[in-house]
All heavy atoms as an XYZ file, in Angstrom:
629
protein
N       0.863     -1.182      0.000
C       0.000      0.000      0.000
C       0.892      1.222      0.000
O       1.643      1.458      0.946
C      -0.906     -0.062      1.221
C      -1.849      1.085      1.323
C      -1.668      2.198      2.063
C      -3.106      1.229      0.701
N      -2.739      3.028      1.934
C      -3.647      2.459      1.089
C      -3.822      0.448     -0.172
C      -4.876      2.913      0.649
C      -5.052      0.908     -0.598
C      -5.558      2.122     -0.187
N       0.793      2.019     -1.037
C       1.702      3.149     -1.189
C       1.120      4.466     -0.686
O       1.776      5.498     -0.736
C       2.089      3.309     -2.658
C       0.921      3.623     -3.559
C       1.318      3.664     -5.010
O       2.414      3.288     -5.379
N       0.416      4.130     -5.858
N      -0.117      4.452     -0.200
C      -0.750      5.678      0.256
C      -0.838      5.707      1.770
O      -0.954      4.686      2.421
C      -2.160      5.807     -0.335
C      -2.158      5.785     -1.841
C      -2.538      4.650     -2.543
C      -1.737      6.888     -2.558
C      -2.532      4.624     -3.921
C      -1.712      6.873     -3.943
C      -2.113      5.740     -4.611
O      -2.095      5.725     -5.972
N      -0.828      6.912      2.313
C      -0.978      7.063      3.755
C      -2.400      7.546      4.057
O      -3.019      8.218      3.228
C       0.044      8.070      4.314
O      -0.180      8.225      5.704
C      -0.059      9.434      3.653
N      -2.911      7.202      5.198
C      -4.242      7.640      5.604
C      -4.180      8.928      6.426
O      -5.198      9.395      6.913
C      -4.936      6.534      6.390
C      -5.184      5.242      5.612
C      -5.834      4.199      6.506
C      -6.027      5.494      4.382
N      -3.017      9.477      6.567
C      -2.844     10.708      7.327
C      -3.373     11.886      6.506
O      -3.047     12.043      5.336
C      -1.367     10.922      7.643
C      -1.124     12.095      8.571
C       0.322     12.212      8.954
N       0.726     10.962      9.598
C       1.959     10.496      9.608
N       2.919     11.153      8.996
N       2.244      9.379     10.209
N      -4.200     12.703      7.129
C      -4.758     13.864      6.444
C      -3.959     15.103      6.809
O      -3.681     15.351      7.973
C      -6.224     14.061      6.829
C      -7.108     12.952      6.339
S      -8.828     13.241      6.729
C      -9.183     14.591      5.653
N      -3.652     15.880      5.801
C      -2.948     17.141      6.023
C      -3.950     18.280      5.966
O      -5.009     18.166      5.351
C      -1.862     17.333      4.969
C      -0.795     16.260      5.033
C       0.297     16.470      4.050
N      -0.144     17.213      2.864
C       0.586     17.370      1.779
N       1.765     16.833      1.704
N       0.134     18.052      0.749
N      -3.599     19.394      6.582
C      -4.511     20.531      6.606
C      -4.822     21.042      5.200
O      -5.947     21.451      4.915
C      -3.971     21.649      7.486
C      -2.589     22.126      7.068
O      -1.902     21.434      6.315
O      -2.197     23.221      7.515
N      -3.859     20.990      4.301
C      -4.110     21.457      2.935
C      -5.131     20.564      2.229
O      -5.956     21.058      1.469
C      -2.810     21.502      2.107
O      -2.172     20.233      2.169
C      -1.875     22.570      2.624
N      -5.109     19.269      2.502
C      -6.089     18.360      1.914
C      -7.498     18.682      2.417
O      -8.454     18.684      1.636
C      -5.759     16.906      2.234
C      -4.475     16.443      1.601
O      -3.925     17.105      0.741
N      -3.982     15.310      2.045
N      -7.615     18.935      3.701
C      -8.923     19.261      4.278
C      -9.459     20.550      3.669
O     -10.631     20.635      3.291
C      -8.829     19.362      5.816
C     -10.144     19.845      6.406
C      -8.431     18.026      6.418
N      -8.623     21.567      3.549
C      -9.053     22.839      2.975
C      -9.445     22.673      1.509
O     -10.444     23.224      1.065
C      -7.952     23.894      3.115
C      -7.697     24.331      4.532
S      -9.130     25.047      5.343
C      -9.310     26.553      4.434
N      -8.660     21.914      0.760
C      -8.987     21.670     -0.649
C     -10.349     20.996     -0.788
O     -11.163     21.391     -1.628
C      -7.914     20.822     -1.325
C      -6.656     21.591     -1.604
O      -6.660     22.812     -1.671
N      -5.564     20.875     -1.770
N     -10.600     19.996      0.031
C     -11.884     19.292     -0.019
C     -13.021     20.247      0.343
O     -14.069     20.258     -0.305
C     -11.875     18.065      0.913
C     -13.272     17.489      1.078
C     -10.924     17.014      0.391
N     -12.832     21.068      1.368
C     -13.862     22.025      1.775
C     -14.186     22.986      0.637
O     -15.353     23.226      0.315
C     -13.412     22.802      3.016
C     -14.316     23.945      3.349
C     -15.529     23.717      3.970
C     -13.964     25.239      3.017
C     -16.378     24.773      4.264
C     -14.802     26.306      3.312
C     -16.017     26.068      3.938
N     -13.150     23.550      0.010
C     -13.373     24.507     -1.066
C     -14.019     23.856     -2.288
O     -14.924     24.424     -2.896
C     -12.071     25.204     -1.466
C     -11.599     26.200     -0.451
C     -10.272     26.220     -0.065
C     -12.461     27.120      0.108
C      -9.825     27.150      0.860
C     -12.025     28.055      1.045
C     -10.702     28.064      1.418
N     -13.570     22.671     -2.646
C     -14.160     21.983     -3.801
C     -15.622     21.636     -3.524
O     -16.495     21.836     -4.373
C     -13.348     20.726     -4.173
C     -11.992     21.150     -4.743
C     -14.107     19.857     -5.169
C     -11.044     20.010     -4.975
N     -15.912     21.154     -2.323
C     -17.294     20.833     -1.965
C     -18.168     22.085     -2.012
O     -19.282     22.064     -2.541
C     -17.334     20.195     -0.577
C     -18.722     19.820     -0.127
C     -19.425     18.793     -0.757
C     -19.335     20.491      0.919
C     -20.701     18.453     -0.351
C     -20.614     20.152      1.327
C     -21.292     19.133      0.695
O     -22.553     18.799      1.093
N     -17.656     23.199     -1.497
C     -18.399     24.462     -1.516
C     -18.655     24.919     -2.946
O     -19.753     25.397     -3.271
C     -17.636     25.544     -0.750
O     -17.487     25.182      0.593
N     -17.647     24.802     -3.796
C     -17.817     25.178     -5.196
C     -18.840     24.276     -5.888
O     -19.666     24.751     -6.676
C     -16.478     25.112     -5.930
C     -15.464     26.201     -5.557
C     -14.082     25.845     -6.100
C     -15.921     27.561     -6.068
N     -18.802     22.984     -5.590
C     -19.769     22.057     -6.177
C     -21.194     22.384     -5.737
O     -22.128     22.348     -6.539
C     -19.418     20.615     -5.811
C     -18.224     20.017     -6.540
C     -17.827     18.688     -5.905
C     -18.525     19.849     -8.019
N     -21.374     22.709     -4.450
C     -22.702     23.093     -3.954
C     -23.207     24.343     -4.662
O     -24.373     24.415     -5.060
C     -22.668     23.336     -2.446
C     -22.587     22.124     -1.543
C     -22.493     22.562     -0.083
C     -23.790     21.221     -1.741
N     -22.338     25.325     -4.817
C     -22.717     26.573     -5.480
C     -23.123     26.310     -6.926
O     -24.146     26.820     -7.401
C     -21.563     27.571     -5.421
C     -21.917     28.888     -6.070
O     -22.836     29.574     -5.569
O     -21.274     29.243     -7.078
N     -22.346     25.512     -7.621
C     -22.664     25.202     -9.011
C     -23.979     24.428     -9.112
O     -24.788     24.677    -10.006
C     -21.535     24.402     -9.668
C     -20.260     25.197     -9.856
C     -20.457     26.319    -10.840
C     -19.158     27.022    -11.140
N     -19.312     28.096    -12.109
N     -24.216     23.504     -8.190
C     -25.459     22.731     -8.198
C     -26.663     23.639     -7.964
O     -27.710     23.464     -8.598
C     -25.405     21.633     -7.143
N     -26.531     24.625     -7.082
C     -27.622     25.567     -6.816
C     -27.964     26.395     -8.046
O     -29.095     26.842     -8.206
C     -27.255     26.502     -5.667
C     -27.284     25.856     -4.303
C     -26.867     26.803     -3.199
O     -26.615     28.006     -3.472
O     -26.780     26.347     -2.050
N     -26.977     26.614     -8.909
C     -27.184     27.418    -10.112
C     -27.309     26.555    -11.373
O     -27.192     27.054    -12.490
C     -26.035     28.424    -10.272
C     -26.003     29.444     -9.191
N     -25.236     29.304     -8.049
C     -26.673     30.616     -9.052
C     -25.419     30.348     -7.268
N     -26.282     31.162     -7.847
N     -27.545     25.248    -11.167
C     -27.686     24.302    -12.293
C     -26.531     24.427    -13.286
O     -26.736     24.524    -14.496
C     -29.030     24.498    -13.003
C     -30.191     24.144    -12.121
O     -30.120     23.187    -11.361
N     -31.253     24.917    -12.186
N     -25.338     24.441    -12.756
C     -24.142     24.584    -13.571
C     -23.152     23.478    -13.215
O     -23.381     22.705    -12.292
C     -23.535     25.973    -13.317
O     -22.430     26.181    -14.142
N     -22.057     23.423    -13.944
C     -21.014     22.421    -13.693
C     -19.717     23.105    -13.271
O     -19.393     24.179    -13.779
C     -20.738     21.605    -14.943
S     -22.126     20.637    -15.481
N     -19.003     22.470    -12.390
C     -17.688     22.961    -11.992
C     -16.660     22.409    -12.973
O     -16.506     21.199    -13.113
C     -17.351     22.517    -10.566
C     -15.968     22.914    -10.056
C     -15.819     24.432     -9.999
C     -15.721     22.309     -8.683
N     -15.982     23.308    -13.646
C     -14.946     22.910    -14.603
C     -13.646     23.544    -14.153
O     -13.538     24.770    -14.040
C     -15.312     23.372    -16.026
C     -16.628     22.720    -16.453
C     -14.182     23.022    -16.994
C     -17.180     23.247    -17.745
N     -12.659     22.702    -13.882
C     -11.351     23.165    -13.428
C     -10.298     22.800    -14.460
O     -10.368     21.730    -15.074
C     -10.988     22.530    -12.082
C     -11.925     22.820    -10.921
C     -11.515     22.007     -9.696
C     -11.940     24.299    -10.593
N      -9.290     23.654    -14.652
C      -8.214     23.323    -15.588
C      -7.409     22.122    -15.085
O      -7.214     21.954    -13.885
C      -7.358     24.590    -15.631
C      -7.677     25.328    -14.381
C      -9.078     24.955    -14.006
N      -6.967     21.303    -15.987
C      -6.213     20.102    -15.623
C      -4.702     20.317    -15.612
O      -3.966     19.470    -15.148
C      -6.553     18.964    -16.594
C      -7.986     18.530    -16.516
C      -8.327     17.925    -15.166
O      -7.543     17.184    -14.584
N      -9.493     18.252    -14.661
N      -4.247     21.440    -16.126
C      -2.809     21.645    -16.272
C      -2.212     22.541    -15.185
O      -1.123     23.058    -15.339
C      -2.508     22.235    -17.647
C      -3.239     23.540    -17.884
O      -4.183     23.842    -17.136
O      -2.859     24.264    -18.819
N      -2.926     22.719    -14.089
C      -2.440     23.566    -13.005
C      -2.308     22.756    -11.723
O      -2.874     21.674    -11.593
C      -3.423     24.727    -12.754
C      -3.634     25.641    -13.935
C      -2.458     26.556    -14.198
O      -1.590     26.693    -13.317
O      -2.398     27.130    -15.295
N      -1.594     23.327    -10.760
C      -1.526     22.708     -9.442
C      -2.890     22.848     -8.768
O      -3.663     23.751     -9.071
C      -0.465     23.391     -8.583
C       0.942     23.197     -9.065
C       1.929     23.936     -8.184
O       1.557     24.724     -7.327
N       3.205     23.686     -8.409
N      -3.176     21.968     -7.827
C      -4.476     21.949     -7.161
C      -4.831     23.315     -6.568
O      -5.944     23.795     -6.728
C      -4.476     20.874     -6.068
C      -5.787     20.723     -5.359
C      -6.841     20.042     -6.205
O      -6.649     19.739     -7.367
N      -7.985     19.806     -5.612
N      -3.899     23.948     -5.895
C      -4.151     25.247     -5.261
C      -4.545     26.292     -6.293
O      -5.486     27.053     -6.100
C      -2.926     25.714     -4.487
C      -3.112     27.051     -3.784
C      -1.824     27.512     -3.125
N      -0.701     27.595     -4.047
C      -0.480     28.628     -4.851
N      -1.288     29.648     -4.867
N       0.573     28.636     -5.652
N      -3.864     26.301     -7.416
C      -4.149     27.274     -8.476
C      -5.514     26.992     -9.096
O      -6.290     27.911     -9.362
C      -3.042     27.240     -9.554
C      -3.367     28.152    -10.713
C      -1.699     27.612     -8.944
N      -5.822     25.719     -9.304
C      -7.110     25.339     -9.883
C      -8.263     25.837     -9.016
O      -9.242     26.390     -9.515
C      -7.204     23.819    -10.017
C      -6.196     23.221    -10.958
C      -6.186     21.725    -10.884
N      -7.479     21.215    -11.337
C      -7.963     20.051    -10.974
N      -7.298     19.267    -10.168
N      -9.120     19.643    -11.423
N      -8.132     25.635     -7.724
C      -9.185     26.054     -6.805
C      -9.241     27.568     -6.713
O     -10.325     28.155     -6.680
C      -8.971     25.420     -5.419
C      -9.132     23.900     -5.515
C      -9.945     25.985     -4.400
C      -8.750     23.170     -4.265
N      -8.096     28.224     -6.676
C      -8.058     29.689     -6.581
C      -8.772     30.356     -7.752
O      -9.487     31.339     -7.579
C      -6.619     30.201     -6.507
C      -5.977     29.996     -5.147
O      -6.713     29.672     -4.190
O      -4.754     30.164     -5.048
N      -8.609     29.810     -8.941
C      -9.273     30.367    -10.124
C     -10.793     30.288     -9.944
O     -11.507     31.271    -10.138
C      -8.828     29.634    -11.400
C      -7.354     29.930    -11.689
C      -9.700     30.024    -12.586
C      -6.747     29.040    -12.764
N     -11.284     29.131     -9.551
C     -12.727     28.939     -9.381
C     -13.266     29.782     -8.227
O     -14.359     30.355     -8.325
C     -13.033     27.460     -9.146
N     -12.519     29.886     -7.132
C     -12.965     30.696     -6.001
C     -13.009     32.174     -6.358
O     -13.928     32.896     -5.952
C     -12.052     30.482     -4.786
C     -12.199     29.147     -4.074
C     -11.123     28.998     -3.009
C     -13.579     29.007     -3.459
N     -12.052     32.641     -7.126
C     -12.045     34.047     -7.554
C     -13.267     34.354     -8.417
O     -13.899     35.405     -8.249
C     -10.776     34.366     -8.332
O      -9.658     34.305     -7.504
N     -13.604     33.436     -9.320
C     -14.789     33.621    -10.155
C     -16.054     33.679     -9.302
O     -16.918     34.527     -9.505
C     -14.896     32.499    -11.174
C     -13.838     32.555    -12.255
C     -13.868     31.343    -13.162
O     -14.739     30.454    -12.967
O     -13.017     31.265    -14.059
N     -16.146     32.785     -8.318
C     -17.329     32.764     -7.450
C     -17.402     34.037     -6.612
O     -18.476     34.606     -6.429
C     -17.310     31.546     -6.536
C     -18.549     31.482     -5.654
C     -18.522     30.298     -4.715
N     -19.729     30.260     -3.938
C     -19.922     30.948     -2.830
N     -18.996     31.757     -2.368
N     -21.061     30.856     -2.162
N     -16.273     34.480     -6.099
C     -16.259     35.694     -5.290
C     -16.731     36.903     -6.091
O     -17.440     37.759     -5.568
C     -14.867     35.947     -4.715
C     -14.526     34.979     -3.609
O     -15.390     34.313     -3.058
N     -13.247     34.895     -3.284
N     -16.353     36.978     -7.345
C     -16.797     38.088     -8.190
C     -18.307     38.050     -8.391
O     -18.959     39.084     -8.447
C     -16.077     38.068     -9.534
C     -14.646     38.515     -9.419
C     -13.941     38.545    -10.747
C     -12.496     38.958    -10.492
N     -11.684     38.971    -11.669
N     -18.862     36.840     -8.505
C     -20.315     36.705     -8.650
C     -21.050     37.092     -7.371
O     -22.193     37.539     -7.418
C     -20.673     35.265     -9.024
C     -20.217     34.862    -10.405
C     -20.441     33.390    -10.680
O     -21.061     32.706     -9.834
O     -19.994     32.919    -11.731
N     -20.399     36.924     -6.214
C     -21.036     37.189     -4.935
C     -20.892     38.640     -4.467
O     -21.553     39.041     -3.518
C     -20.438     36.276     -3.858
C     -20.758     34.817     -4.040
S     -22.500     34.466     -3.829
C     -22.691     34.745     -2.096
N     -20.057     39.417     -5.120
C     -19.842     40.795     -4.694
C     -21.140     41.584     -4.751
O     -21.942     41.429     -5.675
C     -18.798     41.477     -5.576
C     -17.393     40.986     -5.333
C     -16.379     41.610     -6.269
O     -16.777     42.378     -7.170
O     -15.198     41.320     -6.117
N     -21.324     42.445     -3.779
C     -22.487     43.329     -3.769
C     -23.797     42.584     -3.713
O     -24.011     41.758     -2.836
N     -24.676     42.835     -4.665
C     -26.019     42.253     -4.621
C     -26.060     40.793     -5.063
O     -27.136     40.210     -5.125
C     -26.996     43.090     -5.464
C     -26.541     43.156     -6.923
C     -27.169     44.472     -4.876
C     -27.543     43.792     -7.845
N     -24.937     40.191     -5.342
C     -24.906     38.781     -5.717
C     -25.186     37.845     -4.553
O     -25.467     36.670     -4.744
N     -25.128     38.360     -3.337
C     -25.381     37.539     -2.168
C     -26.875     37.345     -1.978
O     -27.665     38.255     -2.174
C     -24.783     38.191     -0.932
C     -23.283     38.330     -1.005
C     -22.723     39.017      0.205
O     -23.229     38.848      1.298
N     -21.679     39.795      0.017
N     -27.239     36.141     -1.589
C     -28.648     35.775     -1.469
C     -29.416     36.687     -0.508
O     -30.532     37.101     -0.773
C     -28.736     34.321     -0.990
C     -30.110     33.753     -0.994
C     -30.088     32.270     -0.657
O     -29.327     31.539     -1.307
O     -30.814     31.883      0.255
N     -28.831     37.010      0.634
C     -29.520     37.812      1.654
C     -28.994     39.240      1.708
O     -29.105     39.913      2.720
C     -29.383     37.141      3.011
N     -28.444     39.733      0.634
C     -27.825     41.066      0.615
C     -28.765     42.188      1.052
O     -28.404     43.008      1.869
C     -27.264     41.355     -0.778
C     -26.659     42.720     -0.920
C     -25.395     42.990     -0.417
C     -27.356     43.750     -1.533
C     -24.833     44.245     -0.537
C     -26.801     45.015     -1.661
C     -25.537     45.260     -1.159
O     -24.998     46.504     -1.282
N     -30.003     42.260      0.532
C     -30.833     43.421      0.842
C     -31.511     43.398      2.212
O     -32.194     44.338      2.568
C     -31.880     43.415     -0.275
C     -31.991     42.004     -0.687
C     -30.630     41.413     -0.467
N     -31.345     42.343      2.997
C     -32.036     42.315      4.281
C     -31.266     43.114      5.329
O     -30.090     43.383      5.192
C     -32.262     40.874      4.747
C     -31.189     40.355      5.643
N     -29.982     39.945      5.174
C     -31.138     40.213      6.985
C     -29.227     39.546      6.177
N     -29.897     39.700      7.288
N     -31.962     43.505      6.375
C     -31.350     44.277      7.457
C     -32.011     43.893      8.777
O     -32.877     44.597      9.283
C     -31.494     45.767      7.203
N     -31.604     42.764      9.349
C     -32.185     42.334     10.614
C     -31.440     42.984     11.780
O     -30.385     43.592     11.614
C     -32.153     40.812     10.731
S     -30.506     40.116     10.909
N     -31.977     42.856     12.976
C     -31.372     43.473     14.158
C     -30.039     42.840     14.534
O     -29.252     43.438     15.246
C     -32.334     43.385     15.343
C     -33.558     44.269     15.147
O     -33.464     45.251     14.378
O     -34.605     43.975     15.754
N     -29.780     41.620     14.068
C     -28.521     40.950     14.403
C     -27.346     41.448     13.571
O     -26.214     41.489     14.040
C     -28.650     39.444     14.204
O     -29.607     38.915     15.094
N     -27.606     41.832     12.335
C     -26.486     42.215     11.473
C     -26.511     43.680     11.048
O     -25.585     44.149     10.400
C     -26.421     41.322     10.239
S     -27.826     41.508      9.154
N     -27.547     44.394     11.410
C     -27.645     45.802     11.012
C     -27.970     46.621     12.254
O     -29.083     46.604     12.760
C     -28.744     45.973      9.962
C     -28.809     47.351      9.385
C     -27.883     47.759      8.435
C     -29.779     48.245      9.792
C     -27.944     49.036      7.893
C     -29.841     49.509      9.270
C     -28.926     49.919      8.307
N     -26.979     47.306     12.774
C     -27.142     48.093     13.994
C     -26.844     49.545     13.686
O     -25.801     49.868     13.122
C     -26.196     47.585     15.113
C     -26.505     46.114     15.420
C     -26.318     48.449     16.350
C     -25.506     45.455     16.326
N     -27.761     50.411     14.068
C     -27.565     51.849     13.870
C     -27.295     52.476     15.233
O     -28.081     52.324     16.168
C     -28.810     52.500     13.225
C     -28.611     54.010     13.106
C     -29.105     51.873     11.886
N     -26.176     53.148     15.334
C     -25.808     53.825     16.582
C     -25.875     55.323     16.302
O     -25.144     55.840     15.454
C     -24.406     53.414     17.063
C     -24.364     51.904     17.299
C     -24.004     54.202     18.298
C     -23.006     51.364     17.610
N     -26.741     55.995     17.029
C     -26.910     57.422     16.811
C     -25.877     58.248     17.571
O     -25.299     57.803     18.563
N     -25.635     59.451     17.075
C     -24.753     60.373     17.759
C     -25.557     61.175     18.762
O     -26.396     61.993     18.402
C     -24.093     61.349     16.752
C     -23.136     60.642     15.833
O     -22.598     59.599     16.226
O     -22.937     61.133     14.700
N     -25.352     60.896     20.038
C     -26.089     61.611     21.087
C     -25.215     62.624     21.785
O     -24.091     62.550     21.973
C     -26.647     60.631     22.114
C     -27.747     59.768     21.504
O     -28.320     60.160     20.486
O     -28.008     58.702     22.074
């Protein structure tokens, strides 16, 4: 057996990011396509950057809401 069962932190992070990207693509009825000629970190970074650009500003699902937990107005008294 040439493989180890030891998990490294980079493996856990890669799996988390790939799973998150897959969930996002599934919610938008799309497919996750990653380049095959790059290192794993670069492949994920490209896809995460694209997703982040889509989420900026009003791209977030709950962007326009303003509940008491996340929107606090402090007046000048």
